[in-house]
Every structure is written in structure tokens, then in C-alpha cells.
N, C-alpha and C positions, 0 to 999 in steps of 0.2 A: 181266578185267572189261571190259564194253563202255564206250564213251565216255559213254553215258547213265548207266550204273551208277556210273561214276567221278564224274560231276557230281552225281548224287544222294548219293553218299557224302560228298562235300565239303559239300553242303547239310545233310546230317544232322549232320555234325560241327559246323557253324555253329549249327544248331538246338540241339544238345546244350550248346553253349557259351553259349546264351542269346540268340542273334541272331534276333529275331522276323522279320526280313526273309527269313530262310531258309525259314520256313514259307510265306510268300507266294510265294516262288520255286518251292517244291515244289507248292503249289496250282496255280500257273500251268502246271506241267509235267504234272500228273496229274488235275486236276479234270474236264476235259472228258470224258476216256475213262471215268472212274468214273461221272460223271453220266449219260452215254449208257447205260451198263450198268444203272444203277439204273432208268432209264426203260424199258429193255428188259425188266426184271423185272416191269413192269406197275405200278410205283409212280406215283401222280399226281405231277405236277411239283413241287408244294409239299412233299410228303413226300420226294421225291428230293433236293430242295435241303436239307431238314432233315437227312437222313441223310448227305448229302455233308459238311455242316458237322460232324456228329458224328464222322465218320471222321477229318477233319483235326484236330479237337480231341483225339481219341485219340492221334494222332501227336504233337501238341504236348505232351500229358500224359506222354509217354515221358521227357521231360526228358533227363538225361544218358544214359539207356539208348537214346536214339534212334540212337546210333552202332552198336548191335547189329543193326539192321535191315539185312538183306542186299539186299532188293529192295523199294523203296518201293511200286511198283505192286502187287506181290503182297501186301504188307502191308495196303495200303488195301483191296484186294478182299477179303481175309480178314476185316478188321474189318467191312466192309459185309455180307458174308455172315453173320457171327456176329450182327450187330445185326438183320438181317432175320429170322434164325431165332428170335430172342427176341421179335420183335413179333407181336402177334396178327394173324391173317390177316384182311384186310379185303376186301370185294368190289372187284373191279377194274372201275371204271366208266369210266375215261378211256382214250381211244385212245393208242396209243404215240406219243410225241413224240420227235423226234430233233433235236439241235442241230448246227449247223455241218455240214450234209450234205457228203459228199465232192464234189470238183469234177466228178466223173462222174455226178452225180445226174441223174435223169430230168427231162424237161420238167415245168413246174409242173402241168400237167393230169394227168400220170402219177404225180407225187409222192404225191398223195393216195391213189391206188390202191395204191401200194407200201406206204405207211404202214398202210393198212387191212389189206393182206395180211400184213404183219409182225405187226400186232396180233392177227391171228387164229391165229398160230402158237402151239403150246404154249410156255410160258415157257422150258423147257429148250432148245428149238430156237432160239427168238428170241434168247436171250442168246449162244449160240454164233455166230449170224449177226452180231450186233452186234460181238462181239469180233473176229471174223475180217474182216468187211468194213470196218467203220468204224474199227477200231483196228489192223488189219493184224497181228493176233496169229497165231502158228503154232498148229497143233493141239496141239503139245507144251505151249506156253505156256497155251493154253486149258485143257488137261487139268489143269495145275498149279493154275491159278486156280480152277477149278470142282471140283477134287478128283475128277476122272474120268480115264479113260485117254485118250491121244491118239486111239485108234481110236474110242472112244465119241464124242469131240468131232467127229471126221470123219463118223461116221454121222449124228449129229444135224444136222450141216451139210448133208449130202447129202439127208436127208429134208426138211429145211426148204426147200432149193432146189427140190426136186420139188414141194412144196406151193405155193411161191411161183409157180413156172412155171404150175401148174394154175390158181391163183387169178388170175393175170394173163393167162391165155389164150395162153401161149407154148407152142410145140411143142419138145420136147426133141430136139435133133439128135443126141444121143448123143455 
């Protein structure tokens, strides 16, 4: 088990024992990544915030069974995917928003162009880019989170990068 997994397991045990502060610590560890993913799925900011809260409430509702969760991040993504699947599809009218962009983010003038190019990607490609670039997930992890093969995750990423390069006017050096 990774150090992160061990820390999450300790927090889950505390949560199962009724320690409400453990939920806050889990939120601090996992909320930003999940929130970015929800935004990448095309949800308006308010809807993403609501769904994020619902995911952590589902975690809290596990009670003593919280210790059965093997991967908190994967569990939260699964809850979010299930909740999204149950929601009625709404028109996506807001542009993609990203919080706490990586330190290597483009200059402010270019940031808007990048956001717009990301927003124009198909949702399946956009979510892989967010998971890979902003969360540093491997294709194997992305495959597990999205219930696709690592090769499919890699292909979506490649296609997304090609579309981003074209949209941003970059030339692919190969």
C-alpha cells in the first residue's frame, strides 16, 4: 500500500469510528482533483460544487463500512460517475473552469485560449486530459477510474493533444 493509501486508510478508520475531522482531512486530500474532473465533464461550477458535496456525504454515510473502501479517490470518482449517470442531461452552456492551475500554466493571455480549446474537446477526451495533466494520473489509473482500458485512455489523450495543438496553432514536432 502506498503512503497515500495508508494515510487514507487511517482516516477511513477514524471516520468509521465517528471522528468527523477525518472527513475534513479526506476532503482536503481529494476534493480538488474530483472538483476539476467534474468541471472537465462540463458541469457548471455550482452543479460541480453540489455534486462534490454529495460525493463526500456518500462517503460519510458509509459509517462503519468506510473501512471497507480500498481507494478513497477511486471510490469518490465512482460515486460521482454514478450520480452523473442518474442526472438528467442538461445543456452545457458554461466554459470549462479549472481551479489551481499547475505551476507550469501558460501566461495569462494564453490561459484563456487553453481553456477554450479544452472546453471544445469531446467530454471523454477532456476528462482524460484533466486526469493526466492536472492530477498526474497514469493511464492505468485513468482506465480504472473511467472504466476503460489503459490503451483507450492513452488514445483519448493522444487525440486530445492533437486537437489542442491544432486549436492553439502549434506544429507537432513528432
